[in-house]
C-alpha positions in Angstrom: -36.3 -34.4 22.8 -34.5 -34.0 19.5 -31.0 -32.5 19.3 -29.9 -29.3 17.5 -29.2 -29.9 13.8 -27.4 -28.1 10.9 -24.2 -27.6 12.9 -21.0 -27.0 11.0 -18.2 -29.5 11.6 -15.8 -26.6 12.4 -15.7 -22.8 12.5 -13.9 -22.8 9.2 -17.0 -24.1 7.5 -18.8 -20.8 8.4 -16.7 -18.5 6.3 -14.6 -18.4 3.2 -12.1 -15.7 2.3 -10.5 -15.4 -1.2 -7.7 -12.8 -1.4 -6.8 -13.5 -5.0 -8.3 -10.7 -7.2 -10.3 -11.8 -10.2 -9.4 -8.6 -12.1 -6.3 -6.4 -12.0 -6.3 -2.9 -13.6 -3.4 -0.5 -14.2 -4.8 3.0 -14.9 -2.6 5.8 -16.2 -4.3 9.2 -16.0 -3.4 12.6 -17.3 -5.3 15.7 -16.1 -5.3 18.6 -18.5 -7.5 21.8 -18.3 -10.4 20.3 -16.3 -10.5 17.0 -18.2 -8.9 13.6 -17.6 -7.5 11.3 -20.2 -6.9 7.8 -19.1 -5.4 4.6 -20.4 -6.6 1.5 -18.7 -4.9 -1.9 -18.9 -7.3 -4.6 -17.7 -6.3 -8.2 -16.8 -9.0 -10.8 -16.0 -7.7 -13.8 -14.0 -10.9 -15.9 -14.5 -10.4 -16.1 -18.2 -7.2 -17.3 -19.8 -5.2 -14.6 -21.7 -8.0 -12.1 -21.1 -6.4 -8.6 -21.6 -8.2 -5.4 -22.6 -7.2 -1.8 -23.1 -9.5 1.2 -22.8 -9.0 4.9 -23.5 -11.2 7.0 -21.2 -11.9 10.7 -21.5 -14.1 12.6 -18.9 -14.5 16.0 -17.3 -13.0 16.4 -13.8 -15.9 18.5 -12.3 -17.8 16.9 -9.4 -21.0 17.3 -11.3 -19.7 15.4 -14.3 -22.5 13.8 -16.3 -20.6 11.7 -18.9 -17.5 9.8 -19.9 -16.2 8.7 -23.3 -14.7 5.2 -23.7 -12.8 3.7 -26.6 -11.8 0.0 -26.7 -9.4 -0.7 -29.6 -9.4 -4.5 -29.2 -13.1 -4.9 -29.8 -13.6 -1.6 -31.8 -16.2 -0.1 -29.6 -16.8 3.6 -28.8 -19.2 4.5 -26.0 -20.6 7.6 -24.4 -21.8 6.8 -20.8 -23.8 8.9 -18.4 -22.6 9.1 -14.8 -24.5 6.8 -12.4 -27.9 8.5 -11.7 -29.3 7.8 -8.2 -32.8 6.5 -8.2 -33.9 6.3 -4.6 -31.6 5.3 -1.8 -30.0 2.1 -3.1 -30.4 2.1 -6.9 -28.4 3.7 -9.7 -29.2 4.0 -13.4 -26.5 4.4 -16.1 -27.3 4.9 -19.8 -24.9 4.7 -22.7 -24.8 5.1 -26.5 -22.2 3.3 -28.6 -20.9 2.3 -32.0 -19.1 -0.9 -33.0 -16.6 -0.5 -35.8 -16.4 -4.3 -36.3 -20.1 -4.8 -36.6 -20.9 -1.4 -38.1 -23.7 -1.0 -35.7 -24.9 1.6 -33.2 -27.1 1.2 -30.2 -27.7 2.1 -26.6 -27.7 0.3 -23.3 -28.9 1.0 -19.8 -27.9 -0.6 -16.5 -29.6 -0.6 -13.1 -27.1 -1.3 -10.3 -27.0 -1.4 -6.5 -24.3 -2.2 -3.9 -26.8 -4.5 -2.2 -28.4 -7.7 -3.4 -27.3 -10.7 -5.3 -28.6 -14.0 -6.6 -30.9 -14.9 -3.6 -28.0 -14.3 -1.2 -27.5 -11.1 0.7 -24.5 -9.3 -0.7 -22.4 -6.2 -0.3 -20.1 -4.8 -3.0 -17.8 -2.0 -2.2 -14.7 -0.2 -3.5 -12.1 1.1 -1.1 -9.6 3.7 -2.2 -6.1 3.7 -0.6 -4.0 6.8 -1.4 -0.4 5.6 -1.3 1.2 9.0 -2.2 0.2 11.9 -4.3 -0.4 10.7 -7.8 -0.6 7.0 -6.9 -3.8 5.3 -5.5 -4.8 1.7 -5.1 -8.5 0.9 -5.3 -9.7 -2.5 -4.0 -13.1 -3.8 -5.0 -14.4 -6.4 -2.6 -17.5 -8.5 -2.2 -19.1 -10.1 0.8 -22.0 -12.6 0.5 -23.7 -13.7 3.7 -26.5 -16.0 4.8 -27.9 -14.7 8.1 -28.2 -17.2 11.0 -31.6 -18.5 11.9 -33.2 -20.6 14.6 -36.1 -22.8 13.6 -38.1 -25.8 14.9 -41.1 -28.0 14.6 -43.3 -30.3 16.7 -45.0 -33.5 15.4 -43.5 -33.3 11.9 -40.4 -35.5 12.4 -38.2 -32.5 12.3 -36.1 -31.5 15.3 -37.8 -29.3 18.0 -35.0 -26.8 17.7 -32.7 -26.4 14.7 -30.1 -23.7 14.0 -28.3 -22.5 11.0 -25.3 -20.4 12.0 -25.2 -18.7 8.6 -22.2 -18.3 6.2 -19.9 -15.6 5.1 -18.0 -15.6 1.8 -15.7 -12.7 1.0 -13.5 -12.1 -1.9 -11.4 -9.4 -3.5 -12.9 -8.9 -7.0 -10.5 -6.3 -8.4 -7.4 -4.3 -7.6 -6.7 -1.1 -9.5 -3.3 0.7 -9.5 -4.1 4.3 -10.5 -1.2 6.6 -11.6 -2.3 10.2 -12.1 -0.3 13.1 -13.6 -1.7 16.5 -13.2 -0.5 19.6 -15.0 
């Protein structure tokens, strides 16, 4: 009888946890008369010297349907819809924009979900931690997993029973420090 295969050499081979965020955002928000004006400072750790600034304007109502974004570094102005649910797991977002550098206008659409990935099961989530009134921290994390499986064969040269214990890879993708001033 053949022995069980595909065993990891240790338990540490079954998981990987990365606590260093890839993106760090500092968001300054001012709420005035039912609208929010925001200034975002974005730092991307995966690219050297990657820094971006965005000016964001949007209504504060729960049924808000749009937001306006201006990125001075690249000269883009965009008007984006809120994410529109399509079914239980899909969201559609549509945007129109103008690039001052290219002198061109256009529109984009994006279909997103919190599930799925590149052939690997994946969960993406953002958790909001209210520190005190006017200061929140939002952590965007990602978990990719390969589910365990048991397999086998007879007469093929493969083991009678084989087992893959699965894998789990988790990481913190982004950390946002959000300072809000309401009037």
